[in-house]
PAMIMAR-299825 format. One line per 10 residues: their letters; for each residue x, y, z of C-alpha. Coordinates in steps of 0.1 Angstrom, whole numbers, plus 5000, padded with zeros to 4 digits. Example, Ala and Ser with C-alpha at 12.3 -4.5 7.8 and 13.67 -1.06 7.14 Angstrom:
BEGIN
as	5123:4955:5078 | 5137:4989:5071
This chain:
BEGIN
mdaptttssa	7002:7392:7944 | 6972:7414:7934 | 6951:7441:7943 | 6915:7436:7943 | 6896:7463:7932 | 6889:7493:7959 | 6853:7500:7952 | 6825:7521:7971 | 6795:7506:7974 | 6772:7525:7946
gndgggnsgd	6746:7516:7925 | 6739:7513:7884 | 6718:7544:7881 | 6733:7571:7859 | 6730:7603:7865 | 6749:7638:7868 | 6752:7667:7847 | 6776:7671:7820 | 6805:7689:7829 | 6814:7721:7807
wgwftpsrkq	6838:7741:7836 | 6867:7718:7842 | 6877:7695:7863 | 6873:7720:7895 | 6852:7747:7897 | 6864:7783:7910 | 6860:7785:7947 | 6831:7810:7953 | 6801:7821:7975 | 6776:7800:7977
pddqprspet	6741:7811:7964 | 6716:7825:7991 | 6694:7794:7982 | 6724:7768:7987 | 6713:7743:8012 | 6729:7744:8040 | 6726:7722:8079 | 6747:7716:8105 | 6779:7693:8101 | 6773:7656:8106
dgasgdraap	6802:7633:8119 | 6787:7603:8106 | 6774:7591:8077 | 6924:7432:7760 | 6907:7444:7722 | 6910:7473:7706 | 6919:7503:7728 | 6893:7534:7732 | 6904:7567:7723 | 6914:7588:7753
rpvspirpag	6879:7609:7765 | 6890:7646:7761 | 6897:7664:7793 | 6885:7699:7802 | 6907:7727:7808 | 6914:7724:7847 | 6905:7755:7864 | 6916:7751:7902 | 6893:7752:7930 | 6906:7790:7938
teaerrpapp	6939:7803:7952 | 6944:7803:7991 | 6938:7841:7994 | 6904:7838:7973 | 6891:7811:7995 | 6867:7817:8022 | 6859:7795:8051 | 6838:7764:8040 | 6802:7763:8053 | 6792:7735:8074
apapaspvpp	6787:7704:8062 | 6754:7693:8055 | 6735:7666:8063 | 6733:7637:8035 | 6702:7636:8013 | 6679:7609:8023 | 6681:7573:8005 | 6666:7567:7967 | 6640:7548:7959 | 6658:7512:7952
afpvapasav	6665:7495:7920 | 6651:7466:7932 | 6622:7456:7957 | 6635:7454:7996 | 6618:7438:8018 | 6601:7453:8046 | 6623:7466:8077 | 6604:7439:8099 | 6614:7408:8073 | 6649:7416:8075
pppasgreeh	6670:7424:8104 | 6691:7453:8106 | 6722:7439:8103 | 6750:7446:8130 | 6781:7466:8123 | 6814:7448:8116 | 6830:7426:8092 | 6819:7397:8072 | 6844:7370:8079 | 6840:7353:8046
qrpdeapaph	6846:7386:8028 | 6881:7392:8007 | 6907:7411:8025 | 6898:7445:8010 | 6863:7439:8019 | 6873:7445:8056 | 6868:7481:8069 | 6901:7495:8081 | 6899:7506:8117 | 6911:7542:8121
rerpaaesvf	6938:7544:8145 | 6958:7580:8148 | 6992:7583:8148 | 7017:7614:8153 | 7025:7629:8125 | 7060:7617:8128 | 7054:7578:8126 | 7027:7584:8098 | 7029:7559:8071 | 7025:7589:8046
tapetaspda	7061:7603:8054 | 7075:7610:8018 | 7105:7592:8012 | 7141:7610:7999 | 7133:7601:7964 | 7097:7618:7961 | 7090:7643:7936 | 7074:7678:7946 | 7039:7670:7939 | 7044:7634:7958
illrrtmaei	7057:7656:7989 | 7032:7679:7991 | 7000:7655:7985 | 7022:7629:8014 | 7016:7658:8037 | 6983:7667:8033 | 6973:7631:8037 | 6995:7631:8065 | 6977:7657:8083 | 6940:7651:8080
epvsdkvtsy	6946:7609:8083 | 6940:7612:8125 | 6907:7631:8110 | 6899:7605:8082 | 6863:7602:8095 | 6854:7638:8093 | 6873:7648:8063 | 6849:7615:8040 | 6820:7626:8061 | 6824:7666:8053
fyallfvqhp	6833:7656:8013 | 6800:7632:8015 | 6779:7655:8025 | 6793:7686:7999 | 6789:7661:7971 | 6754:7651:7979 | 6741:7688:7984 | 6762:7703:7957 | 6751:7674:7934 | 6720:7657:7946
elrplfpaam	6717:7641:7915 | 6745:7616:7921 | 6729:7604:7954 | 6708:7576:7935 | 6747:7560:7930 | 6752:7555:7966 | 6735:7529:7989 | 6715:7543:8018 | 6742:7529:8047 | 6777:7548:8040
daqrdrlfka	6798:7536:8069 | 6818:7510:8044 | 6816:7537:8012 | 6835:7560:8036 | 6863:7538:8046 | 6866:7521:8007 | 6872:7556:7999 | 6894:7571:8019 | 6912:7539:8014 | 6913:7544:7978
iltaarlidd	6926:7583:7981 | 6954:7575:8007 | 6963:7544:7980 | 6964:7566:7950 | 6981:7593:7967 | 7009:7572:7979 | 7014:7559:7944 | 7016:7592:7928 | 7049:7583:7917 | 7049:7550:7910
pdilsdflsr	7032:7554:7878 | 7027:7516:7865 | 7016:7504:7896 | 6994:7535:7899 | 6980:7531:7865 | 6970:7490:7871 | 6955:7504:7905 | 6936:7531:7890 | 6923:7507:7859 | 6910:7484:7875
lgrghrkygt	6886:7510:7897 | 6879:7525:7865 | 6865:7495:7846 | 6850:7484:7882 | 6829:7516:7883 | 6812:7509:7852 | 6784:7489:7873 | 6779:7515:7895 | 6765:7535:7863 | 6799:7564:7868
qpehypavge	6800:7589:7837 | 6831:7610:7831 | 6810:7640:7834 | 6809:7628:7873 | 6845:7631:7883 | 6848:7670:7883 | 6823:7671:7910 | 6838:7643:7927 | 6870:7664:7925 | 6858:7699:7936
cllaalarya	6843:7686:7970 | 6873:7665:7976 | 6896:7698:7973 | 6870:7716:7992 | 6871:7689:8022 | 6911:7688:8022 | 6910:7726:8022 | 6889:7726:8051 | 6906:7702:8071 | 6945:7705:8062
tstwsdeaea	6952:7736:8078 | 6984:7735:8082 | 6995:7721:8050 | 6971:7735:8026 | 6985:7764:8000 | 6986:7774:7967 | 7010:7746:7956 | 6993:7722:7975 | 6963:7727:7959 | 6976:7729:7923
awvraytais	6996:7695:7931 | 6961:7683:7941 | 6943:7690:7908 | 6972:7679:7889 | 6972:7643:7908 | 6933:7643:7907 | 6930:7652:7871 | 6957:7626:7862 | 6939:7599:7884 | 6905:7605:7869
qimidaaaed	6917:7604:7833 | 6931:7567:7839 | 6901:7558:7851 | 6874:7569:7826 | 6900:7556:7795 | 6900:7523:7815 | 6863:7523:7819 | 6858:7536:7780 | 6881:7505:7770 | 6863:7481:7789
elrapawwqa	6832:7491:7776 | 6841:7481:7737 | 6843:7446:7750 | 6822:7437:7783 | 6789:7447:7798 | 6788:7468:7830 | 6775:7442:7844 | 6758:7406:7843 | 6722:7395:7851 | 6728:7358:7869
evvghesrta	6698:7336:7881 | 6702:7317:7911 | 6699:7279:7896 | 6713:7262:7927 | 6716:7269:7969 | 6726:7239:7988 | 6730:7248:8025 | 6765:7229:8039 | 6760:7244:8074 | 6740:7268:8093
diavvtvrpd	6757:7295:8081 | 6772:7283:8050 | 6759:7280:8012 | 6770:7269:7977 | 6753:7295:7957 | 6753:7283:7917 | 6741:7308:7891 | 6735:7312:7854 | 6749:7348:7836 | 6723:7355:7811
qpypflagqy	6755:7360:7787 | 6790:7343:7785 | 6813:7354:7815 | 6848:7349:7809 | 6869:7345:7840 | 6901:7324:7851 | 6903:7300:7881 | 6914:7318:7914 | 6896:7349:7906 | 6868:7366:7921
tsvetpwwpr	6840:7390:7912 | 6818:7416:7931 | 6778:7407:7941 | 6747:7427:7940 | 6714:7413:7956 | 6680:7426:7952 | 6677:7428:7989 | 6702:7451:7991 | 6704:7476:7962 | 6738:7492:7954
vwrhysfasa	6757:7470:7979 | 6784:7452:7964 | 6803:7421:7980 | 6833:7407:7968 | 6835:7366:7963 | 6855:7339:7952 | 6844:7317:7923 | 6844:7282:7937 | 6852:7264:7904 | 6873:7268:7873
pradgllsfh	6853:7276:7843 | 6827:7250:7833 | 6812:7238:7799 | 6777:7250:7811 | 6787:7284:7818 | 6773:7281:7854 | 6796:7301:7883 | 6793:7293:7918 | 6803:7307:7950 | 6809:7297:7987
vkaipagwvs	6788:7319:8012 | 6793:7326:8051 | 6769:7344:8069 | 6773:7365:8100 | 6750:7388:8115 | 6769:7419:8101 | 6767:7405:8067 | 6745:7420:8044 | 6748:7408:8016 | 6761:7374:8027
salvhrarpg	6730:7366:8050 | 6709:7374:8020 | 6723:7349:7999 | 6724:7322:8027 | 6692:7329:8042 | 6670:7343:8014 | 6683:7335:7979 | 6661:7308:7961 | 6664:7295:7925 | 6647:7318:7902
dvirlgppag	6665:7349:7921 | 6684:7377:7902 | 6716:7392:7909 | 6742:7414:7894 | 6775:7405:7888 | 6805:7429:7879 | 6834:7421:7863 | 6857:7393:7874 | 6892:7407:7893 | 6921:7390:7903
smtvdhstds	6955:7377:7896 | 6956:7348:7919 | 6956:7324:7888 | 6980:7294:7877 | 7008:7299:7856 | 7006:7267:7831 | 7041:7273:7820 | 7056:7263:7844 | 7057:7225:7860 | 7065:7242:7901
gllclgggtg	7042:7226:7925 | 7014:7248:7943 | 7012:7250:7979 | 6975:7262:7984 | 6967:7276:8020 | 6924:7278:8025 | 6908:7288:8053 | 6874:7288:8062 | 6852:7297:8029 | 6885:7305:8012
iapikalved	6889:7270:7999 | 6865:7282:7974 | 6892:7293:7951 | 6915:7267:7962 | 6897:7242:7949 | 6888:7263:7916 | 6924:7266:7911 | 6926:7226:7915 | 6905:7221:7887 | 6923:7244:7865
vaehgrqrav	6955:7219:7872 | 6937:7191:7866 | 6918:7204:7835 | 6953:7213:7820 | 6964:7180:7824 | 7001:7184:7837 | 7012:7162:7868 | 7023:7188:7888 | 7023:7186:7927 | 6994:7207:7944
evfygarsdh	6997:7204:7981 | 6967:7220:8002 | 6960:7227:8038 | 6924:7234:8046 | 6921:7252:8078 | 6890:7255:8100 | 6881:7265:8139 | 6866:7225:8138 | 6859:7193:8119 | 6823:7208:8117
dlydidtmlr	6836:7237:8100 | 6856:7222:8068 | 6820:7220:8057 | 6840:7210:8021 | 6863:7184:8033 | 6848:7155:8013 | 6849:7174:7979 | 6884:7182:7984 | 6894:7143:7998 | 6872:7129:7966
laqrhpwlsv	6892:7154:7943 | 6924:7138:7962 | 6912:7101:7956 | 6906:7110:7914 | 6944:7130:7915 | 6975:7114:7926 | 6991:7150:7923 | 6972:7163:7945 | 6973:7158:7986 | 6947:7177:8009
rsvvsdgpts	6953:7184:8048 | 6927:7198:8072 | 6940:7218:8099 | 6917:7225:8131 | 6928:7250:8156 | 6902:7242:8184 | 6886:7213:8196 | 6892:7171:8185 | 6901:7163:8152 | 6910:7136:8132
glsgrlpdav	6931:7157:8112 | 6958:7179:8121 | 6956:7204:8152 | 6969:7241:8157 | 6972:7270:8137 | 6974:7267:8099 | 7003:7281:8091 | 7021:7268:8118 | 7009:7231:8103 | 7023:7241:8073
rqygpwnayd	7060:7247:8087 | 7057:7212:8095 | 7060:7200:8057 | 7082:7208:8028 | 7105:7221:8017 | 7087:7246:8002 | 7112:7270:7985 | 7103:7257:7947 | 7063:7258:7950 | 7041:7285:7941
aylsgppgmi	7021:7298:7972 | 6984:7306:7967 | 6967:7320:8000 | 6929:7325:8006 | 6908:7331:8040 | 6906:7359:8066 | 6928:7388:8064 | 6949:7376:8096 | 6951:7344:8079 | 6969:7357:8051
rsgvdalmgv	6989:7379:8069 | 7004:7351:8092 | 7008:7328:8063 | 7029:7351:8042 | 7054:7354:8074 | 7054:7315:8079 | 7060:7307:8043 | 7087:7334:8038 | 7099:7319:8075 | 7112:7288:8055
gvpshrirhd	7118:7300:8022 | 7095:7304:8002 | 7103:7340:7977 | 7078:7367:7984 | 7073:7368:7941 | 7060:7332:7947 | 7034:7340:7970 | 7001:7350:7959 | 6971:7363:7973 | 6942:7390:7969
sieelmaaae	6946:7420:7992 | 6949:7458:7990 | 6974:7461:8015 | 7001:7444:7992 | 6992:7475:7969 | 6992:7499:7992 | 7025:7485:8007 | 7041:7490:7974 | 7045:7530:7978 | 7062:7528:8008
């Protein structure tokens, strides 16, 4: 299983001062002209040589630390990198999650829990640093929104040159940052998993304009935020553990970005060459990258539009790699969907969008003839279609069973395409599953329908769709004997669970 890169919605404008101070600056009193304001509650190729890390200087000892100043309000948004339509032309997006987004795109709702029940309770085998990190995270978890708001306020006031790297609206950014920090903290004793996770982050952050000299600023503001809110668990030992952890974390990301720079651009420009409306809120968008774009069927990419600069969303490729180099995405728009609504309702041939690097490991193993069991819900059918095309192109006669779920027959927007593929390839079976209303296919929930067929214990399973469908689908498949190592889907939750 794969965990997609957990990214912050930042832009491509570089910036930042070159850090000659080491990873962190010592704690010191702010100069009189330092802005202050009341705290806000809102807001594979040749390997590159590792970039040097400046000597670490801690953020000050416990005795030297002074009470942190009130968090200043975030700086005003900078002019966008692309022209932005007037506010009157674009309705403001509502809060919420884009239904079609990949699982990692959904902000995780905050839920308070007693410290004794915290997921950050350290296992008996944890290292001393891991224990200290988890204690800190367990303490700040109930106030994570305040911690991250305070962190960004410090970052933008003390390092205003970094503000252009971030979107004007920071709500989703805060969620993603905290989720990434939690993941890294919990994985500190699992170096292989941690390195894979952070390498993905480091490569993905290239498209935001992130540079090595930006990491010290982030580190010192992170420690300041932790020290302010982890009042019970913060100590000299805890601070030293966080310095060591953050230095290791940032170095992995810097090295991964430097290595990736040798073989790929930070982003691709892609011209929209096709826009087909399938329903009132679903469109198939086809683009032509400005240079070769290597990817595998089942993977996904991040997309930035000219209408919402510095806001990136993940979409799966809807086809296997094509000889003409074109890429297609299935996009569903909802009122809360900034990028999706723009792609469905505004994008037209000739518009230019940006693509991040491909990611994801929900790909076919062509060294085996095992059957494929594919569950696609909603626009999650897009990568499933790509997997079917990939099997067909390799010419292997291996069974592929597709269950295509939707709320109604009307929502089965790509059923005709899938049925045509089934007519063309005798090894492919396609079944539609509708949860609400009359249907000519199967009725009920997608996981329940899968239980009626099988056995599936010899199949490799692939799931794509809303997070709830993936969770219930995994439970259903494991309940009928499919081993967990043969179930593939892209979700950050699986990576985080690996550290428990």
